[in-house]
N, C-alpha and C positions, 0 to 999 in steps of 0.2 A: 504494499500498499504506501501511497505518497507520505503519509504520516510516518511510517516506519523507516523508509528508504526514500528521504526527499531527493529530488533530482530537478536541476535547473538547466534547462536547455537555452543558451544564448546564441542567437544570430548575429552575423556581422562581425563574427570575430575569427582571428588567424592565431591558432598556438604556433608560437614561434622557437620554444625552447623548453627542456624539462631543468628545473632548478635544483641543485644539489645543496647539501649542509658543505657549507666552505669550511666549517670547523672541523671538518673530517680530517684525521691524521694521514700521513702517507702510506702508513700500514693498516688501515681500515678500510672498510667497504663504503664508497661513496654512498650516500642516501639520500634518495629523491624526497625533496619536500615540498614540492609544488610546480606551477606550469607558469611561464611568461607567457602574455598573449597581446596581440594588437587589436583593438575595437576600432570599428570603420567599415565602410561597405566597397566591397569588389577590391580586397586588399592583395590577394595572391594575382600574380600575372598571368594565370592561365585563364582566368575569368577577361573576356573580352572587353568590357567595360572598364578594367582596370587603366589606371593611368599613372604617369611617373608623379604627377602631384599629391596621389593617394598614399599617404604615410600611415596614418592611423594613430591612436593613443595607446601608451604602452600601459600595460595592467599586470599585477600578478596574483594568483589565487594559488594560495597555501592548502595543504590536505592534512587532516587529520589521522589519515593510514596510508594511502599510497595512491600512485598515478597510474592509470591505465591509459594507455596510447592505443588508440583505434583510428588510425589515420591511413588505412589501405596499403598497399603494396608499394606505392611510390611516397606517400607521404609520411609514413612512419619511419622509414630510413633515414628520410631527410630531416625530421625533428630529432632523431638519435644524433646524428652527425652534428647538426648545428648546437646540441647540448654538450658535445665533447665527447660522444660514444661511438667510435667508429675507428675505419682505417688511420694510424698516426699521421703517415704522410699525406693523406689526402687533407685530415683536417687541420695541421699545420701549414699547408700550401696556402689557406684562406684565412690563417691568424687565430682559428679557434682554438681555444685552450682544451687540451685534451684531458679528459677526465679519467677516459680508460680506451686502450688500444685493443679494438674489437674489429679484426680483419674482414669478419663475416656479415657486418652491417652493408646492406646495399648491393650482395651479391646474390648468385643464385636465382636471380628474376627468371620466371619462367610463364609461359602461357601456353594454351593450345593452339594449334593451327587450325584455321577454318576456311573453307573454299566451296564456292557455290556451284551448281551445276544447274543451268535455267533453261527450259525448253518452253517453246511457242507450240500451242495446240490449235487446231481448227475451230474458230470460233469462242466461246465462252464456257467457262465451267458453270452449268446449271445452277450449283448450290449458291454462287455469290453473284449471278449475272444482273440481280437487281438490286446489289448492294451499291450505295454511292458512299459509304465510310465517313457517315456522319453529317454529310451535306444537307442542306436542308430538304425535307421531304424522302428522307432514307427509310424505306420499307423494312430493310434489316433492322434497325434502330428501334423502330415500332414493335417487330416480333421479339427483339430483345427485353423491352420492357415488360412483355408478357411472358418472359422466360421461354422463347421458343427462337429458333433460328440460328443462324452460323456464328453469330457474335456470341453465343454461349462459350463457346471455344475459345482458345488463344489462335486459332487459324490454322495450326498444325493437323495435318490429316494422318500423319503415320510417322512412327519413329523407331529405330532398331540399334541395338548395340551388336557390334561386329569384330571379330578378331582378326587381323592382319597377318599375312605368312611371315611378318618380320616382328610381330608383337611378341613381349616377354612373356610372363604367366598370364596376364590378366588382358581382357579385352582391351583394344587401343583405338576403337573408332564407335562414335556416335554420328547416325545419318537419319537426319528427319526432313520432312518436305511438307509443302502446303502451297495451294494457289495463290501464288504472288510472285513478282518479280523484283529478288532480292539480290545484289550483286556485293553487299557490304555497307558500311556505315559510312557515309559522307553527307554534307549539306545536301538536304532535299531527297535523301535515301525513301524515306517514308513515303513521298508523294509518288516517287517512281514505283514502289513495291505495289501500290493500289492504282496505279494510272489505267490498266485495264484488267479484263477480268480472264484473260486467255495465256496466261504464263503459270507454270508450275515449277518450284524451286527445289531442288534437293541441297542441304548444306551439310557439308562432310567436315564434322569435326573429329580431329587426331589429337587425343588425349596421350599421357604419360609419355610425353615427348624425351627425347633423349639430349636435348639442348638445355644445360644447367648454366648457360654463361652469361646469362641477361644480367646487367648493373643496373642501379640507380646511383648517379654521382652529382655532388655539389656543383654547382657552376659558380657560385659565390657565397659570402657569408649571410647575405641577404636573405629573410626567410620568406619574402615576397617572390624571389625568383622561382621558377619551376626547375627542377633539378635535369639533368641529363639522362634521360632514359632510353636506354639501348638493350632490345632483346637479343641482339645479336643472332637473328633468325638466319638458320642454315649456313651456319660458318662454314668456311671453306678454307682455313688453315690446315695444314697437312693432318695435326693430330684430330681435326675434328670433322674432317672431310666423310669417314665412316660414317660417324652419327648422323651428319646431313643426310646421307644416302638413304639411311634406313627411315628416317622421318618422311622424306619425299617419297619414298617406295611405297610406304604404308599409305599415305595420303592418295597417292596415284590408283592405288588398289580399290580405296574407296569411292574415288572419282570414276573409275571405271565401273564399278558396281550400281551406282546411280546411274550411268549410261545404259546399262544393261537392263535396269528395271524399265526404264522409257521404251527401249526397244522391244522389250517382250509384252510388257502389261499395259501401258496406257494407249499405243495406237488401235488395241481391238475397241476401246470406247471413243476415241476422239478423231480416228482418223490420222493420216500423215502428219509427222512432226517435224519442228526445225529447232536445232538447237542452237540459243542466243548466245550460252556463255559456258564453257570456253569456245564452242564451235567446233565442228566435226573437222574443219581443215586442219586441226590440231589432234593428229590420229596416232602417232608414235609416241612410246614411253616418254621417250626425251623431250618431245614437244609439250607434252603434259607436264612434266617435272618443271621445265621452264617456266610453264604458265603457273606453277604452283608456287615458284620462287618469286615471281613477279607479283603475285595477286594475293597471296595467301595473307590473312589478318589474324587477330586474336582481340578478345575483351574480357578475359578472366584471368588478369596479371594475379601473380602470387609468389610465394616462396621467398621473399628479399629480406626475411629476418628469421631463417630457419631455427627450428629446433634442434638439439643436439647433445650429445655428452659433455661431460666435463672436459675430456681429452681432446675434444673435435676442435680444431683452431678456426673453424668457420661456424660453429654454433653461436647463436645470439641468445636464444631462450632455453631454459631447462624445461623439463617434463611438466613443470606447473605454470607455464606462459610467462615465467618472470625472466627479466633480461640478465644474464650471469653477471654474478658478483656484482650486482645492484642491488639494495635494498628498497623495498617498497616502490618497485617500478615493473610493471607487467605491460604485454602486448596482447591484445586479443582481437584478431581478424585475421584474414586467409594468409598475411605475408608470414604466419608462423609456420606454414607447412612445409616440408622437407621437398616433396615433388607434388606438382598438381595432379588433381584428381580425374578420373574419368567421366563422373557424372557432373551434375550442375554444382558449381563452386558454393552455390548458396545452401545447400545441404551440408557441406564440412563448415561452413560459417556459424549456420544455427546451433549445429552441434558443439562448436567451440563455444560460443556466447553462452549456450546452456550447461556446459559441464565445466568451463574455465572458473566461474566463481565457487563451485563446490569443491574444487581440488588445490584451489589457493591456500 
């Protein structure tokens, strides 16, 4: 209840660093005592409304028990580094006082790869042919108000888990599809997705990627600046070429599987098909892999503050979600994972949020 566990949510604020007890001796464990933050609108420069004159007012919030960081896979390593917890060389380069040299902060960044197969059918899909997606007079919206029609679902018609020939122990592909034109995320993508009723998209997601080389690096000591985020997708250095090829091969298998579904099933219902993306002119395995290299994306970033044992030099958190060798400082969100998951990242996040307070 709010009486027992009071929670104040403040908008228009940007957390800038964790405060540590400055009276801690050289041989004692640094103790987190609060958070410094700026108050103001659109302070973070990732916000397109931010300007150089947007500075904010500095405040401090001191804690009676502990600080919990939940700033995501990009924000949490940035805040830790700005607080003096991170790779010593990087911190010193920006004049940040080193509280603890932790080489793993902002490393191990991962994401799944995603790629679409978009097909144009003859005519429109009957289930959505009358839908206008919220525009005035939308009959499907009226159906939804009476708990009927296609808007009762999320728009996806089918999904499946599949194991590629290059997978380790667990399935590594999740493939789902629905009647929409979806080629990824960019300004206007949602309008394109619903611009007509005659496209079907299979989204091929590659989980359990073998690329563990992503990084979140500071660009300055200004907490308003965005960090340098690099997933190092399909790294081609000599040591990583085999890793990249395994991921590319698995995604190519998923793309081929989606194509075969369209060849074998949908034409029976809709008539001749035309592949809009990637296009059947990309037929060879190498052509498909090059398309994947150029077009794959992800939006489930994770693992940039990984859990690990006491002897692991890359470990940031311990098994109780506490920042190692820091007192009263924890992190609860998807950046704690050692490897990204096969299913939705929201599931792992919910489990963390549910279990975290119980095991701390």
